[in-house]
matplotlib code that plots the C-alpha trace (Angstrom):
import matplotlib.pyplot as plt

x = [11.7, 15.2, 16.1, 13.2, 14.3, 17.8, 16.6, 14.3, 17.2, 19.4, 16.7, 16.4, 20.1, 20.2, 17.3, 19.1, 22.3, 20.4, 18.8, 22.2, 23.6, 20.7, 21.1, 24.8, 24.0, 21.4, 23.8, 26.4, 24.0, 23.0, 26.7, 27.3, 24.4, 25.8, 29.3, 28.5, 27.5, 30.7, 32.7, 30.8, 31.3, 35.0, 35.2, 33.4, 35.9, 38.8, 37.5, 36.9, 40.4, 41.9, 40.0, 41.1, 44.7, 44.5, 42.9, 45.7, 48.3, 46.7, 46.5, 50.2, 51.1, 48.5, 50.7, 53.5, 51.3, 49.4, 52.7, 54.3, 51.3, 51.3, 55.1, 54.4, 51.7, 53.9, 56.7, 54.4, 53.2, 56.7, 57.8, 54.7, 55.1, 58.7, 58.5, 57.8, 55.4, 53.0, 53.8, 50.9, 48.3, 49.7, 46.3, 44.5, 47.4, 48.0, 44.3, 44.3, 47.5, 46.9, 43.3, 44.5, 47.4, 45.0, 42.6, 45.5, 46.8, 43.5, 43.4, 45.9, 45.4, 42.2, 39.7, 39.8, 43.2, 41.3, 37.8, 38.9, 40.8, 38.1, 35.4, 37.3, 37.2, 33.8, 31.7, 32.5, 33.0, 30.3, 27.9, 26.9, 26.6, 24.6, 22.1, 21.8, 19.8, 16.1, 15.0, 13.7, 17.0, 18.9, 16.5, 17.0, 20.8, 20.4, 18.2, 20.6, 23.6, 21.6, 20.6, 24.2, 25.6, 22.9, 23.2, 26.9, 27.3, 25.0, 26.3, 29.8, 31.6, 32.4, 30.3, 31.4, 30.4, 26.9, 25.7, 24.2, 23.4, 19.7, 20.1, 21.6, 18.8, 16.3, 18.1, 17.9, 14.3, 13.7, 15.2, 12.9, 9.8, 10.6, 10.8, 7.5, 5.9, 7.1, 5.9, 2.5, 2.0, 3.4, 1.3, 1.7, 3.5, 3.6, 5.8, 8.4, 11.9, 13.4, 16.9, 17.1, 15.8, 18.2, 21.2, 20.3, 19.9, 23.1, 25.1, 23.7, 24.9, 28.2, 29.1, 28.3, 30.4, 33.3, 33.4, 32.5, 34.3, 37.4, 40.4, 40.9, 37.2, 37.2, 40.5, 39.2, 35.9, 37.5, 40.0, 37.2, 35.3, 38.4, 39.3, 35.7, 35.8, 39.1, 38.0, 34.8, 36.7, 38.5, 35.2, 35.8, 38.8, 36.4, 34.0, 36.9, 37.6, 34.2, 34.1, 37.1, 38.7, 36.8, 33.5, 34.5, 35.6, 32.1, 30.7, 27.7, 25.3, 24.8, 28.6, 30.2, 27.6, 26.2, 29.7, 30.9, 27.6, 28.2, 31.8, 31.0, 28.2, 30.4, 33.1, 30.7, 29.4, 33.0, 33.5, 30.3, 31.7, 34.9, 33.0, 34.4, 31.1, 29.4, 32.3, 32.1, 28.3, 28.1, 30.5, 28.7, 25.4, 26.8, 27.7, 24.2, 22.7, 24.6, 24.2, 20.7, 19.0, 17.4, 16.9, 19.7, 17.9, 17.2, 20.8, 22.1, 19.7, 20.4, 24.1, 24.0, 21.7, 24.3, 26.6, 24.5, 21.2, 17.5, 16.2, 19.6, 20.2, 17.0, 18.4, 21.1, 18.5, 16.4, 15.4, 13.9, 12.0, 8.9, 9.1, 9.7, 7.3, 5.6, 8.1, 11.1, 9.6, 9.1, 12.7, 13.9, 12.2, 13.0, 16.7, 16.6, 14.8, 17.1, 20.5, 22.1, 23.8, 27.5, 26.5, 25.3, 27.9, 29.9, 26.9, 26.4, 30.2, 30.1, 27.4, 29.6, 28.4, 31.3, 32.1, 32.6, 29.0, 27.7, 29.6, 28.8, 25.1, 24.8, 26.5, 24.5, 21.3, 21.9, 21.2, 18.6, 16.5, 16.5, 15.4, 12.8, 11.3, 11.0, 9.2, 6.7, 6.1, 7.4, 8.0, 5.0, 6.0, 9.1, 11.4, 12.8, 16.3, 16.3, 19.6, 21.8, 23.1, 22.6, 23.8, 22.7, 25.8, 23.7, 25.6, 22.4, 21.4, 20.7, 23.2, 25.9, 29.2, 32.0, 34.8, 35.6, 35.9, 32.6, 31.1, 32.5, 31.1, 27.7, 27.8, 28.6, 25.5, 23.4, 25.0, 23.9, 20.3, 20.5, 22.0, 19.2, 16.6, 18.1, 18.3, 14.7, 13.3, 15.1, 14.0, 10.4, 9.9, 11.5, 9.3, 6.2, 7.0, 7.5, 4.1, 2.4, 4.2, 3.1, -0.5, -0.3, 1.3, -1.5, -4.1, -2.2, -2.2, -5.9, -5.4, -2.5, 0.2, 2.8, 5.1, 2.8, 4.7, 4.6, 7.8, 6.4, 3.3, 5.1, 7.9, 5.4, 4.1, 7.7, 8.5, 8.0, 10.2, 12.9, 12.6, 13.4, 16.5, 18.1, 18.3, 18.8, 15.4, 15.9, 16.8, 14.2, 11.9, 14.7, 15.9, 12.3, 11.7, 14.9, 13.5, 10.2, 12.0, 13.7, 10.4, 8.4, 11.1, 14.3, 17.6, 19.3, 17.0, 17.3, 21.1, 21.0, 18.9, 21.3, 24.2, 22.5, 21.7, 25.4, 26.5, 24.0, 24.5, 22.7, 24.1, 23.1, 25.1, 27.6, 25.3, 22.2, 24.3, 25.6, 22.2, 20.7, 23.5, 22.8, 19.0, 19.0, 21.2, 18.6, 16.3, 13.0, 10.9, 7.8, 9.8, 11.8, 8.5, 7.5, 10.9, 10.8, 7.3, 8.2, 11.5, 10.1, 6.9, 8.9, 11.0, 8.0, 4.8, 2.8, 3.6, 2.7, -0.3, 1.6, 4.4, 2.0, 0.2, 3.3, 5.4, 4.3, 4.9, 8.4, 9.1, 8.0, 10.2, 13.1, 12.6, 12.5, 15.5, 17.6, 16.0, 17.0, 20.6, 20.6, 19.4, 22.2, 24.7, 23.0, 23.9, 27.6, 28.3]
y = [-66.7, -67.1, -63.7, -62.2, -63.9, -62.7, -59.1, -59.3, -60.5, -57.8, -55.2, -56.5, -56.3, -52.7, -51.6, -53.2, -51.4, -48.0, -48.6, -49.4, -46.2, -44.1, -45.6, -44.8, -41.3, -40.8, -42.0, -39.6, -36.7, -37.6, -37.8, -34.4, -32.8, -34.0, -32.8, -29.6, -27.5, -28.5, -27.3, -24.0, -23.4, -24.2, -21.7, -19.0, -19.6, -19.3, -16.0, -14.6, -15.7, -14.0, -10.9, -10.8, -11.3, -8.4, -6.2, -7.1, -6.3, -3.0, -2.2, -2.7, -0.8, 2.0, 4.4, 4.1, 4.6, 7.6, 9.1, 8.8, 10.4, 13.3, 13.8, 13.8, 16.5, 18.5, 18.4, 19.4, 22.4, 23.6, 23.2, 24.9, 27.8, 28.4, 28.1, 31.4, 29.8, 28.7, 31.2, 33.5, 30.8, 30.2, 30.7, 28.0, 25.5, 26.1, 25.3, 22.4, 20.8, 21.4, 20.2, 16.7, 16.7, 17.4, 14.7, 12.2, 13.5, 13.2, 9.5, 9.1, 12.2, 12.2, 14.9, 16.0, 17.6, 20.4, 20.2, 20.5, 23.8, 25.3, 24.2, 25.6, 29.1, 28.8, 27.5, 30.2, 33.2, 32.7, 29.8, 30.3, 34.1, 34.0, 31.3, 32.9, 35.7, 35.4, 34.0, 37.4, 39.1, 36.4, 36.9, 40.6, 40.2, 37.8, 40.3, 43.1, 41.1, 40.2, 43.8, 44.9, 42.5, 43.2, 47.0, 46.9, 44.8, 47.0, 50.4, 49.8, 49.2, 51.6, 51.4, 49.5, 49.6, 51.0, 50.3, 53.0, 53.1, 53.2, 49.9, 48.4, 49.9, 48.2, 44.8, 45.3, 46.1, 43.1, 40.8, 42.3, 42.0, 38.4, 37.5, 39.4, 37.4, 34.1, 35.1, 36.2, 32.8, 30.6, 27.7, 28.5, 31.7, 31.0, 27.9, 29.5, 28.6, 32.1, 31.1, 28.8, 31.5, 34.2, 31.9, 30.8, 34.3, 35.4, 32.6, 33.4, 37.0, 36.0, 33.6, 36.2, 38.8, 36.4, 35.5, 38.8, 41.2, 39.4, 38.4, 35.1, 34.1, 34.9, 33.0, 29.9, 29.8, 30.7, 27.8, 25.4, 26.5, 26.3, 22.9, 21.6, 23.0, 21.4, 18.1, 18.1, 18.9, 15.5, 14.0, 15.7, 13.4, 10.5, 12.5, 13.4, 9.7, 9.3, 12.6, 15.0, 18.1, 20.4, 19.0, 19.4, 23.0, 23.8, 23.2, 21.3, 20.5, 16.9, 16.2, 18.4, 18.7, 15.2, 13.6, 15.4, 14.6, 10.8, 11.1, 13.1, 10.7, 7.7, 9.3, 10.2, 6.6, 5.4, 7.9, 6.6, 3.1, 4.3, 6.2, 9.6, 11.3, 10.0, 11.4, 14.8, 15.0, 13.8, 16.4, 19.2, 17.9, 17.8, 21.5, 22.6, 20.3, 21.9, 25.6, 25.5, 22.9, 20.9, 17.1, 14.8, 13.8, 17.5, 18.4, 15.6, 16.4, 20.1, 19.6, 17.1, 19.0, 21.4, 18.5, 15.5, 17.3, 16.8, 13.3, 11.8, 13.7, 12.2, 8.7, 9.3, 9.1, 6.5, 4.5, 7.6, 9.2, 7.3, 8.5, 12.2, 14.9, 17.3, 20.0, 17.7, 16.7, 20.4, 21.2, 18.2, 19.5, 23.1, 22.5, 20.4, 23.2, 26.0, 24.6, 22.9, 19.5, 19.0, 16.8, 19.8, 22.3, 22.0, 22.8, 26.2, 27.0, 26.1, 28.7, 31.5, 31.6, 32.4, 29.3, 31.1, 32.6, 29.0, 27.7, 30.7, 30.6, 26.9, 27.2, 30.3, 28.4, 25.7, 27.9, 30.1, 27.0, 25.9, 29.3, 29.9, 26.4, 26.6, 29.9, 28.6, 25.2, 25.1, 21.8, 20.8, 17.2, 15.4, 14.1, 10.6, 11.8, 14.7, 14.7, 12.6, 12.6, 9.5, 8.8, 5.7, 4.0, 1.8, -1.3, -3.4, -2.8, -5.8, -4.7, -3.4, -3.0, -5.6, -3.0, 0.6, -0.1, -1.9, 1.1, 3.5, 1.3, 1.2, 5.0, 5.4, 3.4, 5.5, 8.6, 7.6, 7.3, 10.7, 12.3, 10.7, 12.1, 15.6, 15.4, 14.2, 16.6, 19.6, 18.7, 18.0, 20.9, 23.4, 22.1, 22.3, 25.9, 26.8, 25.2, 27.2, 30.4, 29.8, 29.5, 32.6, 34.6, 33.5, 34.6, 37.8, 39.0, 39.2, 41.9, 43.6, 41.9, 40.3, 38.7, 37.3, 34.4, 32.5, 34.1, 37.6, 36.9, 35.4, 37.9, 40.7, 38.7, 38.3, 42.0, 43.1, 40.2, 41.2, 44.8, 43.9, 42.1, 45.5, 45.0, 48.4, 49.8, 49.5, 45.8, 44.5, 43.1, 41.3, 39.7, 38.8, 37.0, 35.0, 34.1, 33.1, 30.9, 29.2, 28.6, 27.4, 25.5, 24.9, 26.6, 25.2, 27.1, 30.3, 30.2, 29.6, 32.7, 34.6, 33.5, 34.7, 38.0, 38.5, 37.7, 40.2, 43.9, 44.8, 42.7, 43.1, 45.4, 43.7, 44.2, 42.8, 39.8, 39.0, 39.1, 37.0, 34.4, 34.0, 34.0, 31.3, 28.9, 26.4, 23.5, 25.3, 24.6, 22.6, 19.7, 19.4, 19.5, 16.2, 14.7, 15.6, 14.1, 11.0, 10.3, 11.0, 9.1, 6.1, 6.4, 7.0, 5.5, 6.1, 9.9, 10.3, 12.5, 14.8, 15.1, 16.0, 18.5, 20.5, 20.1, 23.3, 25.3, 23.9, 24.8, 28.4, 28.6, 27.1, 29.6, 32.5, 31.3, 31.7, 35.1, 36.0, 34.8, 37.0, 40.0, 39.6, 39.4, 42.7, 44.3, 43.6, 44.3]
z = [-40.0, -38.8, -40.1, -38.2, -34.9, -35.4, -36.0, -32.9, -30.7, -32.1, -31.3, -27.7, -27.2, -28.6, -26.2, -23.2, -24.2, -24.4, -21.0, -19.6, -21.1, -19.8, -16.4, -16.3, -17.5, -14.7, -12.1, -13.4, -13.3, -9.7, -8.8, -10.5, -8.7, -5.4, -6.1, -8.0, -5.0, -3.3, -6.4, -6.4, -2.8, -3.2, -6.2, -4.1, -1.3, -3.6, -5.1, -1.6, -0.4, -3.5, -2.8, 0.8, -0.2, -2.6, 0.1, 2.5, -0.1, -0.9, 2.9, 3.2, 0.1, 0.6, 2.7, 0.2, -2.9, -1.4, 0.0, -3.4, -5.1, -2.6, -3.2, -6.9, -6.6, -4.3, -6.8, -9.6, -7.5, -6.7, -10.3, -11.7, -9.3, -10.2, -13.9, -15.7, -18.2, -15.4, -12.6, -13.5, -12.6, -9.1, -7.3, -9.3, -9.2, -5.5, -4.7, -7.1, -5.7, -2.0, -2.2, -3.3, -0.9, 2.0, 0.9, 0.9, 4.2, 6.0, 5.0, 7.9, 10.0, 12.3, 11.4, 15.1, 14.5, 12.6, 14.1, 17.7, 17.4, 15.1, 17.5, 20.5, 18.8, 17.0, 19.9, 22.6, 20.3, 17.7, 18.2, 21.8, 21.8, 18.5, 19.6, 23.1, 21.4, 20.6, 17.2, 16.1, 16.9, 14.9, 12.0, 12.1, 11.9, 9.0, 7.1, 7.8, 6.5, 3.4, 2.7, 3.3, 0.7, -1.9, -1.7, -1.2, -4.3, -6.4, -5.4, -4.0, -7.2, -10.1, -13.3, -16.4, -20.0, -20.7, -17.2, -15.0, -11.3, -12.4, -14.1, -11.0, -8.9, -11.2, -10.6, -6.9, -7.0, -9.2, -6.5, -4.0, -6.2, -7.0, -3.3, -2.5, -5.4, -4.0, -0.5, -1.7, -3.6, -0.8, 0.2, 3.9, 4.7, 8.5, 7.8, 5.6, 7.0, 7.0, 8.1, 5.1, 2.8, 4.1, 3.9, 0.4, -0.9, 0.8, -0.7, -4.2, -3.8, -2.3, -5.1, -7.7, -5.8, -5.4, -9.1, -10.8, -8.5, -7.3, -9.3, -7.4, -7.8, -11.5, -12.0, -10.2, -12.0, -15.3, -14.8, -13.9, -17.1, -19.3, -17.8, -18.5, -22.0, -22.8, -21.3, -23.3, -26.5, -26.2, -27.4, -30.7, -31.3, -31.6, -33.8, -36.1, -36.6, -38.3, -40.1, -40.8, -39.4, -41.7, -40.5, -36.9, -37.5, -38.8, -35.3, -36.4, -33.5, -34.7, -34.8, -32.1, -29.4, -29.5, -29.7, -26.6, -24.7, -25.3, -24.2, -21.1, -19.9, -20.5, -18.3, -15.6, -15.5, -15.0, -12.2, -10.6, -10.7, -9.0, -6.4, -7.3, -8.2, -5.0, -2.9, -4.5, -4.4, -0.8, 0.4, -1.5, 0.0, 3.5, 3.1, 2.1, 4.6, 7.4, 6.5, 5.1, 7.3, 4.5, 4.5, 3.3, 0.1, -0.8, -0.2, -2.5, -5.3, -5.2, -5.1, -8.0, -10.3, -11.9, -12.7, -13.8, -14.6, -13.9, -13.4, -13.0, -9.7, -8.2, -9.0, -6.4, -3.7, -5.5, -2.4, -0.7, -3.6, -2.8, 0.8, -0.1, 1.2, -1.3, -0.3, -1.0, -4.4, -5.2, -4.3, -6.3, -9.5, -8.8, -8.5, -11.8, -13.6, -12.4, -13.5, -16.5, -16.8, -17.5, -20.4, -22.4, -21.1, -24.3, -26.4, -24.8, -25.1, -28.8, -29.3, -28.0, -24.3, -21.9, -19.9, -16.6, -17.0, -17.3, -14.3, -12.1, -13.0, -12.2, -8.8, -7.9, -8.8, -6.1, -3.0, -5.0, -5.9, -2.3, -1.0, -3.6, -3.3, 0.5, 0.2, -2.4, -0.7, 2.9, 4.7, 6.7, 7.4, 8.8, 6.0, 6.4, 5.6, 8.0, 9.9, 7.6, 4.0, 1.8, -1.7, -3.6, -5.1, -7.4, -6.3, -6.3, -9.9, -12.1, -14.8, -12.6, -14.5, -13.9, -13.9, -14.8, -18.5, -18.6, -16.8, -19.4, -22.2, -20.5, -20.1, -23.8, -24.7, -22.3, -23.7, -27.2, -25.8, -24.2, -27.3, -29.3, -26.9, -27.2, -31.0, -31.4, -28.7, -30.2, -33.7, -32.9, -30.5, -32.8, -35.6, -33.4, -32.4, -36.1, -36.9, -34.2, -35.3, -38.9, -37.7, -35.6, -38.4, -40.8, -38.2, -37.4, -41.0, -40.8, -38.1, -40.0, -37.8, -40.0, -37.5, -34.8, -33.1, -29.8, -28.8, -29.4, -27.3, -24.4, -24.8, -24.1, -21.1, -19.8, -20.5, -16.8, -15.6, -18.1, -17.1, -13.4, -14.5, -15.3, -19.1, -20.9, -22.0, -25.8, -25.5, -23.1, -25.8, -27.6, -24.4, -23.2, -26.5, -25.9, -22.5, -24.1, -26.6, -23.7, -21.8, -24.8, -26.7, -24.8, -23.9, -27.0, -29.3, -27.2, -27.3, -31.0, -31.4, -29.1, -31.2, -34.4, -32.8, -31.7, -35.3, -36.8, -37.6, -34.4, -31.5, -27.9, -25.6, -23.3, -20.3, -22.1, -23.4, -19.9, -18.4, -21.2, -21.0, -17.3, -17.7, -20.4, -18.4, -17.1, -18.0, -17.2, -20.3, -21.3, -22.6, -19.4, -17.5, -19.2, -18.5, -14.8, -14.3, -16.2, -14.3, -10.8, -11.4, -12.5, -9.4, -7.1, -8.6, -5.4, -5.6, -9.3, -8.6, -6.2, -8.7, -11.5, -9.3, -8.2, -11.4, -13.1, -9.9, -9.7, -13.4, -12.8, -9.6, -11.5, -14.3, -11.9, -10.0, -13.1, -13.7, -10.2, -10.9, -14.1, -12.1, -9.5, -12.4, -13.6, -10.2, -10.7, -14.4]

ax = plt.figure().add_subplot(projection="3d")
ax.plot(x, y, z, "-o")
ax.set_aspect("equal")
plt.show()
């Protein structure tokens, strides 16, 4: 009995002690809750003060840092121009050095130092007299200038290789036929913005003329292509760590191409974090916005498509995609279909395609896609971004990177996803096409046709298009089948076929190869059609029906814009 009482007393004391402990813990938590916001506010204030001190320090040191960088670039330019080993590339290195020197200089020099003298000459001598004329007179002058550069390009230069003036005449007629076809199929011919169309076609021709018929133009674009190729080859260093030098030298698609794709996307993501890509794209977009009178969103997407590819370019104007008009959406998809992305640039080079052809084709496709899209689906509404250029920096994303290295790491993971998508799409689409070809061949044998394939059927359908590109008569069918492979499967498969043809006993002639390499350089295929619809529908759910309705039209316009680029190359080779 006494033991029970003692145990009961001990139990009561233990409970009292526990209640006291809980009470003290609750009071501590309440005190912590009271003081914790003050601690957090103090931490935020300290972080903000540290950030402000760093900003003030950078503002004081900025002139010295940028001045030293400019002096270093200037010294490099002087040295590179004097040294015999690098003197031959003086055009490229001069443009390279002075471009960055001027960027640094205009951080301190007002833009008005240049714009005022230019405006003082441009406004009274060019702008006012030109716009004093009637719209019809200005339009007639524009058509005359376009005709002059087209016919001058085609017939003003001596023939090369196996080309004849008849071949160049066919290329010129093809350009005319393509435009008439777009006009005939336009949704509203009375609303076609002819100044935009004329400027776009003129720029496409001028870029081709500058690159293919001028030493400076070829040197600049060849340098850009070589630089891009050398840069992308750095991704092979990482691939060699996992494999070996012999494997790298075999140029396997799985090892070489996908490795460089992952590296490139990681680098681009880092450049986005640093704001470099936004700066480049915004200035490109401003240029097209000013000279072609398109909306700011259209200009950004069109300028970005050759560098970051379809889908990703639309992400730059993410807040405005849901507000885009049908014409803007059509142009967004057309520009994506008509160009390549920098992430797959190395893949084409590894397949033997000249790098300068790829760069030239992509740049030429920017104004061409704008002109063609605006003929096919003219603007009937008022775009929200008319009159200004906007680029989404992605600063409000949930998983925004903490620093440049984190952005590079995130980009590498995203690059792995993109490489996986490319791998699986190429594998499955090629297998699907092979299955369909097997079925067609089995059916064809019943009619005595032993090689009936999807490429053969669409190749014959595309025969007239290929003819108007100026391909030599005996090679039209072979090139048209390559174009069919690109449209049905993808450009990877088409370039693989082109590579096998060039390594066979009966390769294409230089003229046919050049036209084919230009014509295959684009994302217009059935697989990309699904990608475009998926990406844009995700960005603009309320516009999904409009996107699905105009997507096929945009794919055909993108396909024909690359055909038009190939035809223009046919005028000049």
